[in-house]
N, C-alpha and C positions, 0 to 999 in steps of 0.2 A: 387528499392532501391539498391544502390551499397553497397557492404560489406566493412567493415573497417578491415584491417588486425590486428589492435590493439584490436579488439573485439573478444573474444574467448568464445565459448560455453563450459561451465563447471559447476559443481555444485556450486550454489550460495545461500546465504541467503540475504534477503532484508527486510528492515523495511518500513512500510507505515506510514508516519508521517507528521503532520502539527500541529503547536501550536495554534489550534483553533478548537473548537468542531463543529460538524454539517457540516463538509466539505467532507463527503463521505469516511472517512478512512475505516470503516468496509466494506462497499459495495465494495470498491476497493480491499481490502485485500482478501475478500472471492472469488470474481470472478477472480482475478489474480491467486490465488492459485489453483482454479478449472481449469483454462486454462493451467497452468503449468502441472498439473496432467494429463490432457487430452493429452498433447503433449509429456510428458516425463516419466510417471510412478509415483512412490510414492513421495508425497509432504506432508510436515507438515505445518500446519497453527497454529501459536502461538498467543493467545489472551492475551496481557498484559495490555489491557485497562480496568480500573476499572469499567467502565459503562457496560461492558459485552455485547455490541451490537452484536459483531461477534458470541459470544457464544449463545446468545438468538436467533439470526437469523438463526442459524443452529440447533436449537431445543434442547439445552443442558442447560437449566435453572437449572435443578437438580444438575448438576455438579458445577454450579456457587454457589449454596447454600449448598454444601456438605462439607466434610473435606477439609481443606486448602491445596490442592495438590500443589499449586504454592509455598507456603512456604516450603513444603517438598522437592520439586525439586530444587529450587534455593538456599535454605539455609541449608537444611538437607542432600542434596546429593542423594535423592531418584531417582530411575530409571524413567526417563520421560515416557518411554514406558509403565510403569504400570498405567499411568494416561491419555494417549491419548485415544480419542474416534473416531470412524469412521464417515466420512461424505459421501464419496463414496468409491468405491473399492480401489482407488489410492490416496485418500486425507484423512488425519487424522487431528484432532484438539486437541491441548493442551488447554483446556478451561481456561477462566478467572475465578476469584473468588471474592466474595463480600468483602473479607478481604484483598484486595490488598493494601489498605492504611497501614495495619499492616505490610505487606511484605516490603513496601517502607520504613517504619520506621526501621525495623529490618536490612535492607540492609545497612543503614547508619553506623551501628556499626560493620558490618561484614568485615573480611579481604577480600581483592580483591573484593570489593563491586560492582564494575562495570564490573566484568568479570564472574559473576556467570552464566548468560545465555549462554555465549560462552563455559565455561568450562563444564557445566552440561548438556547442550542440544545441541547446535550447533556443537561443536567440535566432540563429540562422534557419532552424528547421520548424519551429512551432508556428502554426498558422499557414505556412506555405506548403511544406512537404507533409507535415503531420498535423492532424486536428488536435491530438492530445499526446502528451509524453508522460509516462509513468516511470518513476525511478525507485528501484529496490536498493536499500541502503545498508551499510554495515550496522551491527548492533553495538557499536562503540563510538565514542566521540573521536573526532579527527577531521582532517581537511577534506576527505571525501564526503563525510557527512555535512560539513559546512557548505561544500559545493552543491550538494543535493538540495539543501534547504534554501540557499540563496537563489538557485536557478529556478526552483518551483514555487516557492513562497506559499505553498499549500501542502497540508500534511494530513495523512490518514494513519491512525494508530491502531493496529490489530492487538487484541488481547485474548489470551487463552486462560481458562479457569484453572491455573496451576499455582502452586506455591510461588510467591514472589511477584504476582501480577501487580499488586499495589505498589511495590517498590519500583517495578518497571515503569509504570505510568508516572510515578512521582519523580523518578530520575529523568524521564523523558521530558516532563514539564519543566523541571528545574534546570537541567543541564543542556537541553536543546531548545525548547520553545522560548523560555524566558530569556535565555542568553541571546538567542537570535533576535528577539524583539527589541533588544537594545540597539540594533543596527538596521533592521528593516522589518516591514510588516509581514508576519508569518501567520497564516490562518489555519486553525485546526478545523478541518472539514468534517471528520467523523472518527468516532471510537467504534471499533468493530469487534464485538465478542465473537470468537470463532472456535470451532471444534468442540461445541457443547454437546453433552450427552446425558447429563444427570437430571434427576427430578428437581423441581422447583418448590415443591411443597414440603421439603425437608431441608435441614441445614447442610447444604452441599456447596461446593465451590462454585458451581454454576449459579446457584441462587445468590450467593454472596457477591459475585462479580456483577450480575445484572442489577441487583438491588443497589449496590454502591454507585454505579454510573448513572442509574435512573433517578436516584434520590439526591445527588449532589448538584446544587444549582450551577456550579461552574462546569459541569460535565454533561448534564442532561440534554442541553440543546444540541449536542454533537452526537447523540445516540440515534442511529438510523431507525426508521419506523419498524424495520423487521426485528429490532431488539428493544423497542420502546415499551415500557410497562408503566401504566398509571397506578395511582393508589387503588382505584377500583379493580384494576387487573390483579393486584396483589391480594386484595380481599377475596376475589374469586378463586385465585390459585389456592389460598389457604382453606377456603370453604369447599374445595373440590369440584367447583362448577365453572372453571375457566374453559371457554370454548374457542379461544383464538389459536393461531398457529404458535407452536413452540418458538420462543424468541431466540434470536441470535443465529449465526450460521451453525447448523447442526453437523455433528460428525456423520460422515457418509463414507462407506468403503470406496465408492466410485471416485471420491476426491483423491484418495491415496493412490488408487489404481491409475488415475489419469497421469499422475507424476511418473509412475513406473512405465506407462505407455508413451511418455514424453509428449504429452498433449495437454492443452488447457481442458478444463472440465467440459465446456460446451462441445468440444470436438470429440471427447471420449464418450460422454453420456449426456446427449442433449435433452434427455427426459429427467435428469436429476432435479429433485424438487428444490435444491438449494441454489439453483441458478437465479431464481427470483431475487435472492439477496444480493448477488453480484450485480444484477441488473439495476437494483436500487442504488447500490454503491456507485455504479457508473453515472446514474442520474444525479447523484449528489455532486460528483466531480463536474458534470456538465453545467450544473446550476450554481456551483460555488458554495454549497451548504445544504444542510438538511431542511426539507420542507415538511411541515406537519399538515 
């Protein structure tokens, strides 16, 4: 991969976001944050999704059901470091909470309502306490999502080859990215096809997803190398002589088992062949974009 002089490794915050549930946001956020910590030192993972999957999958259901620490941090100005919990030596979590709908409502009437995450968490902690901050977001529009985008200004969009993936990315682009760009610079770092399992030499959802994102000019530059397919690659796939790695993050039982074990993938199965995808995703965040 050739380096791009416009891409610079520096402390960054990034939101993992798509306006559709069940598309792998939590899995992507957890394993991206873990790889960033493996490569760089301390990383903070912030769970702003009211379903709490990231929090549950890391073993902190008790924090989800305890005092409303998200309200205290975002609206009352409490020190976020008083509420983070450890995942690994270099990875911390600011857990979600069951009353995030209440936080969402209260944000609507708060001054600087879209700037609270930036002012109270990202600005004081990024670069000094943490090298990177990863935010898992709700699958719907609202003030929590606005806070995540404004605070990070960098976006990763996971996509699963399911019915509705096209509407998911269309709505994310129209209702999140384009609206946000009216007020600040928001950069789409990567589109991440995940949980793929089907053949590519037949008319499958995997093929349709990969072909669409690799063939559209406005999307192709944001496709990671682990999911990038050229015209020559497609010819080889259809001729039955494609010799490259299967593109995208592939379905692996160990990824699901890691959630049940309340661990990131690296800590559950350090030999999993899909870790290389999350490693590249971490590199994309470090450098602020995809490198070819």
